[in-house]
DOTI-129415 format. One record per residue: x, y, z of N, C-alpha, C in turn; chain; residue number from 1; residue in three letters. Coordinates in pm, 1 decimal. Layout:
BEGIN
X,Y,Z,X,Y,Z,X,Y,Z,A,NUM,Ala
...
END
This chain:
BEGIN
8208.7,11424.4,13835.8,8149.5,11355.8,13675.4,8168.2,11152.9,13757.4,A,1,Met
8106.6,11074.3,13724.5,8103.8,10950.5,13832.0,8227.8,10899.8,13861.0,A,2,Pro
8220.4,10832.7,13868.9,8357.1,10721.9,13936.4,8291.4,10658.6,13787.2,A,3,Tyr
8242.3,10599.9,13766.7,8187.1,10527.8,13603.4,8233.6,10630.9,13491.9,A,4,Glu
8188.6,10699.8,13443.0,8173.9,10804.6,13362.0,8385.0,10762.6,13374.9,A,5,Ala
8467.1,10855.8,13428.7,8553.5,10841.4,13426.8,8656.6,10733.9,13404.6,A,6,Tyr
8560.3,10546.5,13384.5,8639.5,10487.8,13359.1,8605.9,10424.6,13274.4,A,7,Lys
8495.2,10478.8,13146.0,8520.2,10503.2,13028.7,8579.3,10536.8,12944.1,A,8,Val
8576.4,10681.2,12968.0,8657.3,10739.8,12950.4,8802.5,10751.9,12908.7,A,9,Leu
8880.5,10571.4,13012.0,9026.5,10600.3,13062.9,8978.1,10448.5,12995.0,A,10,His
8883.1,10434.8,12990.6,8939.0,10268.1,12859.7,8945.5,10295.1,12725.2,A,11,Leu
8816.9,10407.2,12674.5,8799.9,10471.0,12588.2,8998.1,10518.6,12531.7,A,12,Thr
9026.3,10601.8,12622.7,9195.9,10652.4,12518.9,9286.3,10523.0,12573.4,A,13,Gly
9277.3,10405.6,12624.5,9356.8,10348.8,12644.1,9332.6,10251.3,12488.5,A,14,Leu
9191.1,10237.7,12438.6,9182.1,10224.4,12252.2,9225.8,10273.5,12203.4,A,15,Ile
9224.4,10389.6,12211.9,9302.0,10488.8,12119.4,9404.2,10501.6,12111.8,A,16,Leu
9499.5,10492.3,12224.4,9603.7,10458.6,12257.2,9659.4,10382.1,12147.2,A,17,Thr
9625.2,10265.6,12132.1,9735.5,10188.7,12084.5,9606.4,10156.5,11999.9,A,18,Phe
9534.5,10169.3,11903.9,9542.4,10201.2,11757.5,9576.3,10292.6,11685.2,A,19,Leu
9658.0,10435.3,11738.5,9668.1,10505.6,11720.9,9932.6,10425.8,11746.2,A,20,Gly
9922.5,10368.3,11792.0,10038.2,10340.9,11850.5,10033.0,10245.0,11719.3,A,21,Leu
9940.8,10149.8,11651.0,9924.4,10035.4,11569.8,9964.9,10065.8,11474.6,A,22,Gly
9872.7,10183.3,11414.4,9899.8,10275.9,11346.8,9981.4,10270.8,11227.1,A,23,Gly
10060.5,10388.3,11402.7,10261.8,10367.3,11386.2,10304.3,10260.3,11324.4,A,24,Ile
10336.8,10254.9,11419.0,10404.6,10102.4,11417.0,10388.8,10012.1,11244.0,A,25,Leu
10303.4,10017.4,11197.8,10298.7,9955.4,11127.9,10358.4,10022.6,11041.5,A,26,Leu
10338.8,10135.8,11000.7,10455.3,10199.3,10829.0,10581.0,10202.6,10860.9,A,27,Arg
10673.8,10181.4,10824.1,10821.7,10156.5,10789.3,10817.5,10317.7,10817.7,A,28,Ser
10999.2,10310.0,10899.9,11057.1,10399.1,10871.0,11080.5,10545.7,10793.5,A,29,Arg
11096.2,10481.4,10695.0,11118.2,10535.0,10511.5,10981.5,10580.9,10552.0,A,30,Asp
10868.9,10592.7,10506.9,10723.3,10652.5,10492.6,10696.9,10818.1,10587.5,A,31,Gln
10759.3,10751.7,10761.2,10740.2,10824.8,10887.4,10635.2,10822.6,10924.1,A,32,Gly
10566.2,10837.0,11055.1,10446.3,10825.5,11085.6,10342.3,10823.3,11050.0,A,33,Pro
10206.7,10802.0,11078.1,10109.6,10794.9,10969.6,10032.1,10934.2,11100.7,A,34,Ser
10008.0,11044.7,11021.4,9972.0,11119.0,11103.1,9825.4,11126.5,11169.4,A,35,Arg
9734.1,11007.7,11075.0,9640.9,11026.0,11157.2,9634.0,10910.8,11292.5,A,36,Phe
9758.4,10772.8,11322.0,9802.2,10727.2,11436.7,9871.0,10835.0,11514.4,A,37,Gly
9927.2,10928.4,11446.0,9986.5,11031.0,11596.0,9876.9,11054.1,11652.0,A,38,Leu
9791.4,11159.9,11608.4,9650.5,11195.1,11629.7,9579.7,11108.4,11757.2,A,39,Val
9586.4,10978.5,11662.4,9514.1,10860.3,11746.6,9559.1,10897.3,11939.6,A,40,Leu
9710.3,10842.0,11883.8,9789.9,10866.3,12034.4,9771.1,10916.4,12060.0,A,41,His
9786.4,11006.3,12050.7,9810.3,11169.0,12161.5,9644.2,11189.0,12223.2,A,42,Gly
9561.3,11141.4,12149.4,9442.7,11181.1,12178.0,9346.2,11072.4,12359.8,A,43,Leu
9442.1,11015.0,12296.5,9448.0,10806.8,12372.7,9504.4,10893.5,12470.2,A,44,Gly
9679.7,10926.6,12484.2,9732.5,10931.5,12563.6,9634.6,11070.6,12754.3,A,45,Met
9581.8,11170.5,12616.9,9544.6,11313.8,12705.6,9434.9,11184.6,12779.7,A,46,Leu
9356.4,11144.5,12721.0,9178.6,11099.1,12748.0,9258.3,11014.9,12885.8,A,47,Ala
9371.3,10879.4,12879.9,9442.1,10851.5,12968.5,9466.7,10905.7,13119.6,A,48,Leu
9538.1,11052.4,13051.4,9596.6,11061.7,13163.9,9516.0,11138.5,13249.9,A,49,Leu
9413.6,11249.6,13170.6,9287.9,11309.3,13228.3,9191.0,11221.2,13336.9,A,50,Val
9155.5,11083.6,13234.5,9069.2,10968.9,13347.7,9155.4,10988.8,13454.3,A,51,Ala
9277.4,10931.1,13430.5,9326.1,10816.6,13539.3,9282.6,10931.4,13668.0,A,52,Gly
9330.3,11052.5,13708.4,9347.1,11105.0,13760.6,9201.9,11105.8,13901.3,A,53,Phe
9134.1,11125.8,13754.7,9028.6,11209.0,13734.2,8945.4,11029.9,13859.9,A,54,Gly
8976.0,10904.5,13825.1,8958.1,10822.5,13920.4,9082.3,10832.1,14030.9,A,55,Leu
9178.4,10842.3,14016.0,9298.9,10868.7,14164.5,9148.6,10951.6,14315.9,A,56,Leu
9153.5,11049.3,14214.2,9066.5,11231.5,14321.9,8884.6,11101.8,14327.3,A,57,Ala
8836.3,11065.3,14257.2,8713.0,10949.2,14350.5,8770.1,10807.4,14377.9,A,58,Arg
8802.0,10767.8,14419.4,8896.0,10681.6,14529.5,8940.9,10689.1,14583.2,A,59,Leu
8987.9,10859.4,14593.3,9062.4,10925.8,14693.4,9178.9,10922.8,14759.5,A,60,Gly
9246.3,10877.2,14673.1,9395.8,10883.1,14682.9,9455.5,11002.2,14685.2,A,61,Leu
9572.0,11034.5,14732.0,9633.7,11166.7,14828.0,9752.2,11105.0,14753.4,A,62,Asn
9853.3,11259.3,14823.5,9978.6,11260.0,14767.6,10019.0,11227.7,14943.8,A,63,Trp
10063.9,11076.0,14963.3,10163.3,11032.7,14872.6,10145.2,10902.0,14816.0,A,64,Pro
10154.7,10892.4,14648.1,10075.6,10796.0,14559.2,10195.9,10653.7,14635.7,A,65,Trp
10061.6,10518.8,14618.3,10096.4,10394.7,14625.9,10154.1,10379.2,14558.8,A,66,Pro
10233.1,10268.9,14492.1,10375.1,10257.8,14438.6,10282.6,10164.0,14252.6,A,67,Gly
10176.8,10170.7,14343.6,10117.2,10079.0,14178.0,10105.6,10245.3,14113.6,A,68,Trp
10028.2,10353.5,14131.1,10003.8,10438.8,14083.1,10170.5,10486.6,13930.3,A,69,Val
10257.8,10459.4,14112.8,10385.4,10573.6,14039.2,10399.8,10463.8,13865.2,A,70,Trp
10398.2,10286.1,13912.1,10373.1,10224.8,13838.1,10357.1,10250.4,13670.0,A,71,Ala
10150.7,10304.8,13710.0,10120.5,10311.3,13585.2,10182.0,10418.2,13516.5,A,72,Lys
10169.4,10542.4,13590.2,10279.1,10643.2,13485.1,10386.1,10677.0,13445.3,A,73,Leu
10473.8,10539.3,13497.8,10550.0,10467.8,13404.1,10575.9,10443.5,13323.3,A,74,Gly
10489.1,10320.9,13325.3,10386.4,10300.7,13136.7,10330.0,10356.9,13071.9,A,75,Val
10276.9,10485.9,13181.0,10199.6,10587.2,13046.2,10324.6,10639.2,13029.9,A,76,Trp
10445.1,10661.1,13070.1,10559.1,10726.1,12950.9,10619.3,10630.8,12879.4,A,77,Leu
10630.6,10490.0,12896.6,10632.0,10394.8,12786.8,10631.4,10404.9,12690.2,A,78,Leu
10455.5,10402.2,12688.5,10416.0,10379.1,12553.5,10383.9,10525.7,12472.6,A,79,Val
10398.7,10654.2,12565.6,10398.8,10773.4,12517.4,10521.8,10796.3,12396.6,A,80,Gly
10695.5,10726.1,12490.5,10794.5,10739.4,12403.6,10776.7,10653.0,12277.9,A,81,Ala
10692.6,10516.1,12266.7,10705.5,10391.4,12188.3,10735.6,10481.1,12065.0,A,82,Leu
10636.5,10604.1,12008.5,10603.8,10621.4,11880.9,10748.3,10687.2,11856.7,A,83,Pro
10848.5,10809.9,11946.1,10932.4,10884.8,11883.0,11059.6,10719.1,11912.3,A,84,Thr
11077.7,10594.0,11950.6,11162.7,10527.9,12013.1,11165.6,10446.1,11838.0,A,85,Met
11043.4,10444.2,11783.7,11019.3,10402.0,11690.2,11112.5,10368.6,11594.0,A,86,His
11046.8,10597.0,11564.5,11100.2,10705.0,11453.6,11253.2,10727.3,11404.3,A,87,Lys
11284.4,10741.0,11533.5,11457.7,10742.9,11606.3,11522.3,10567.0,11569.5,A,88,Lys
11472.6,10474.4,11526.0,11554.7,10392.3,11490.9,11575.3,10297.6,11676.8,A,89,Gly
11530.9,10346.9,11752.5,11658.6,10313.8,11905.7,11597.1,10176.6,11934.2,A,90,Ile
11430.9,10145.2,11895.9,11391.7,10007.9,11948.8,11362.4,9955.5,11778.9,A,91,Leu
11406.4,9830.1,11753.6,11336.0,9750.1,11656.3,11223.9,9707.9,11629.8,A,92,Pro
11147.3,9698.7,11558.0,11012.7,9694.2,11499.2,10975.4,9610.5,11623.6,A,93,Leu
10991.9,9477.7,11561.5,10947.9,9337.7,11646.5,10928.1,9371.9,11819.8,A,94,Ala
11056.7,9466.1,11832.2,11110.1,9514.6,11996.0,10962.4,9536.3,12076.2,A,95,Leu
10931.0,9634.0,11935.8,10809.8,9762.9,12000.8,10704.4,9650.2,12060.2,A,96,Gly
10678.4,9647.3,11865.3,10529.9,9536.7,11902.1,10554.8,9426.7,12083.3,A,97,Trp
10667.1,9442.1,12079.3,10647.3,9308.3,12185.4,10635.4,9437.2,12384.3,A,98,Leu
10741.4,9568.3,12341.4,10688.5,9638.0,12444.9,10580.1,9662.6,12461.7,A,99,Val
10521.0,9727.7,12309.0,10386.6,9772.0,12311.1,10272.4,9656.8,12400.8,A,100,Ala
10300.5,9569.7,12368.6,10208.5,9408.0,12411.9,10230.7,9398.3,12604.3,A,101,Gly
10296.1,9417.3,12642.0,10378.3,9415.7,12756.9,10333.0,9487.9,12799.9,A,102,Gly
10365.7,9673.0,12810.8,10306.7,9762.0,12905.2,10168.6,9779.7,12883.9,A,103,Ala
10098.5,9700.8,12774.1,9957.9,9708.3,12787.2,9840.1,9570.7,12892.4,A,104,Gly
9988.5,9433.6,12918.9,9949.0,9368.3,12975.1,9940.5,9405.9,13129.3,A,105,Val
10084.3,9501.5,13150.8,10214.9,9522.2,13296.8,10024.3,9637.7,13334.5,A,106,Ala
10010.5,9799.6,13262.9,9897.3,9825.6,13267.8,9792.8,9757.3,13357.5,A,107,Ala
9741.1,9651.2,13253.5,9543.6,9586.5,13250.9,9581.2,9539.6,13380.1,A,108,Ala
9702.3,9470.6,13412.1,9693.4,9438.1,13553.1,9764.4,9508.8,13638.2,A,109,Trp
9790.7,9601.2,13659.2,9776.3,9678.6,13782.5,9678.8,9775.3,13784.2,A,110,Leu
9566.6,9782.7,13658.0,9442.4,9811.1,13674.7,9342.0,9730.5,13830.0,A,111,Gly
9370.9,9588.0,13759.9,9278.0,9533.9,13772.1,9307.2,9363.4,13904.3,A,112,Val
9434.4,9411.5,13917.4,9470.6,9327.4,14047.2,9438.4,9372.4,14192.6,A,113,Ala
9472.5,9249.7,14236.0,9387.7,9345.5,14379.8,9571.6,9412.0,14402.8,A,114,Pro
9555.1,9570.1,14451.6,9721.9,9648.4,14462.8,9817.0,9578.9,14507.2,A,115,Lys
9905.2,9586.1,14473.3,10037.4,9476.3,14551.7,10119.2,9555.4,14616.2,A,116,Pro
10095.4,9685.8,14555.6,10214.6,9792.0,14616.6,10128.2,9902.9,14644.1,A,117,Phe
END
């Protein structure tokens, strides 16, 4: 698959992930998470992972990965854990929104900035 196709899939996964996360965070803990939000979040996370590794392969990055790849994986894990952290009450709602926004900004910076590490 061409590099551009992986990039479009990666961005599609990003959009689905944050749409789903927004739907999950908008509902109260008493109502439980939105099923549709959970599905969007899960599909988006899968698309991000598959396309991210496809992009790594297209860039010719092999093991050992540079530090920015590990940082992106850490952001991916954090965003993946946010629905559970919200449901269990580990993360207050306002802080959940801030963490989600900060994680998105960090992932974008790691993706487009000159690779710092």
